[in-house]
C-alpha positions in Angstrom: 6.6 75.4 67.7 4.5 78.6 67.7 7.5 80.7 66.9 8.4 78.4 63.9 4.9 78.6 62.7 5.0 82.4 62.9 8.3 82.6 61.0 6.9 80.2 58.3 3.8 82.4 57.9 5.8 85.6 57.8 8.2 84.1 55.2 5.3 83.0 53.1 3.8 86.4 53.3 7.1 88.2 52.4 7.6 86.0 49.4 4.2 87.0 48.1 5.0 90.7 48.8 8.3 90.3 46.8 6.6 88.6 43.9 3.8 91.3 43.8 6.4 94.1 44.0 8.5 92.6 41.3 5.5 92.1 39.0 4.3 95.7 39.6 7.8 97.1 38.9 8.2 95.1 35.7 4.8 96.0 34.3 5.2 99.6 35.4 8.6 99.9 33.8 7.3 98.3 30.6 4.4 100.8 30.4 6.7 103.7 31.1 9.2 102.6 28.5 6.5 102.0 25.9 5.1 105.5 26.3 8.5 107.3 26.7 10.6 105.5 24.1 8.0 103.7 22.0 9.8 100.4 22.8 8.9 97.8 25.5 10.7 95.0 27.3 10.0 91.8 25.2 10.1 89.7 28.4 8.0 91.8 30.7 4.6 90.2 29.9 6.0 86.8 30.3 7.7 87.5 33.6 4.6 89.1 35.0 2.5 86.1 33.9 4.9 83.6 35.6 5.1 85.7 38.8 1.3 85.7 38.9 1.3 81.9 38.6 3.8 81.7 41.4 1.8 84.1 43.6 -1.4 82.1 43.1 0.1 78.8 44.2 2.3 80.3 46.9 -0.6 82.3 48.4 -3.2 79.6 48.4 -1.9 78.2 51.7 -2.2 81.6 53.5 -5.7 82.0 52.1 -6.6 78.5 53.4 -5.1 79.4 56.8 -7.3 82.4 57.2 -10.5 80.8 55.8 -10.6 82.8 52.6 -11.5 80.1 50.1 -15.1 79.7 49.0 -17.1 77.4 51.2 -20.7 76.1 51.2 -21.7 75.4 54.8 -25.4 74.5 54.6 -24.9 70.8 55.4 -22.4 71.5 58.2 -24.7 74.0 59.8 -27.6 71.4 59.7 -25.5 68.8 61.6 -25.2 68.5 65.3 -21.9 69.5 67.0 -20.4 66.0 66.7 -21.5 65.6 63.1 -19.9 69.0 62.3 -16.6 67.8 63.7 -16.7 64.6 61.8 -17.5 66.4 58.6 -14.7 68.9 59.1 -12.2 66.0 59.8 -13.4 64.3 56.6 -12.9 67.6 54.7 -9.4 68.1 56.2 -8.5 64.5 55.3 -9.9 64.9 51.8 -7.9 68.1 51.3 -4.8 66.5 52.5 -5.1 63.6 50.1 -5.9 65.9 47.2 -3.0 68.3 48.0 -0.6 65.3 48.2 -1.9 64.0 44.8 -1.4 67.5 43.3 2.2 67.6 44.6 2.8 64.3 42.8 1.1 65.5 39.6 2.9 68.9 39.8 6.3 67.1 40.0 5.5 65.0 37.0 4.4 68.1 35.0 7.6 70.0 36.0 9.8 67.1 35.0 8.1 66.8 31.6 8.7 70.4 30.9 12.3 70.7 32.1 13.8 70.7 28.6 11.4 73.2 27.0 12.2 76.9 27.5 10.0 80.0 27.7 9.8 82.1 24.5 11.1 85.4 25.8 13.0 84.7 29.1 14.5 81.5 27.8 14.3 79.8 31.2 13.2 76.1 31.5 9.4 75.7 32.0 10.5 73.5 34.9 10.7 76.7 37.0 7.2 77.8 36.0 5.6 74.4 36.6 7.5 74.0 39.9 5.0 76.5 41.3 2.4 73.7 41.4 4.2 71.2 43.7 5.7 74.0 45.8 2.3 75.6 46.3 0.5 72.4 47.1 3.3 71.5 49.6 2.7 74.9 51.3 -1.0 74.1 51.4 -0.2 70.8 53.1 1.9 72.5 55.7 -0.7 75.3 56.3 -3.4 72.7 56.6 -1.4 70.6 59.1 -0.9 73.8 61.2 -4.6 74.8 61.3 -6.3 71.3 61.2 -6.8 70.8 64.9 -8.6 74.1 65.7 -10.5 73.8 62.4 -11.7 70.3 63.1 -12.5 70.8 66.8 -14.0 74.2 66.8 -14.4 75.3 63.2 -12.1 78.2 63.7 -9.4 79.7 61.6 -6.3 81.6 62.7 -5.8 85.2 62.1 -2.5 86.6 60.8 -1.0 86.7 64.3 -1.7 83.0 64.8 -4.6 83.5 67.2 -7.9 81.8 66.5 -10.3 84.4 65.0 -13.5 82.7 66.1 -15.1 82.8 62.7 -16.5 79.3 62.4 -17.0 79.7 58.6 -14.6 80.4 55.9 -14.5 84.1 55.1 -16.8 84.7 58.0 -19.9 84.3 55.7 -22.6 81.7 55.5 -23.1 80.0 52.1 
């Protein structure tokens, strides 16, 4: 199971790297063409925008996994050990419900936009809006993989899958 988790995290990371690389190359080529030939790629800004949307949703699970989202922990810090565990379990359950709801909403949005196409690339908006259910599904999987150590000890895993010991998201009190 640990090996599958490691492969899943690595694939998620490589997908983000490929999206960022593609976005960088497209924008860089567009800038170079604009200054060298006085013409630009009409689809470059749109492609970069949609890659940024996909990066945001696809990367949110990795950020959750490593405790990088903003958190306010004053109430948790004020509770006794058992109370902290109960609160973290409630937070994990609330996140799971919210992520599931957003997968449902994202699928509805994507289906509504399947016949409309983007202005420059002429691809169905379905592919742009699909970032939302895909991203929230990734969030559900990442949450399921880190829930136990988070609830029981308040720890997150580092990029190698080991618990990093930082009890608070981002390692900072809020």
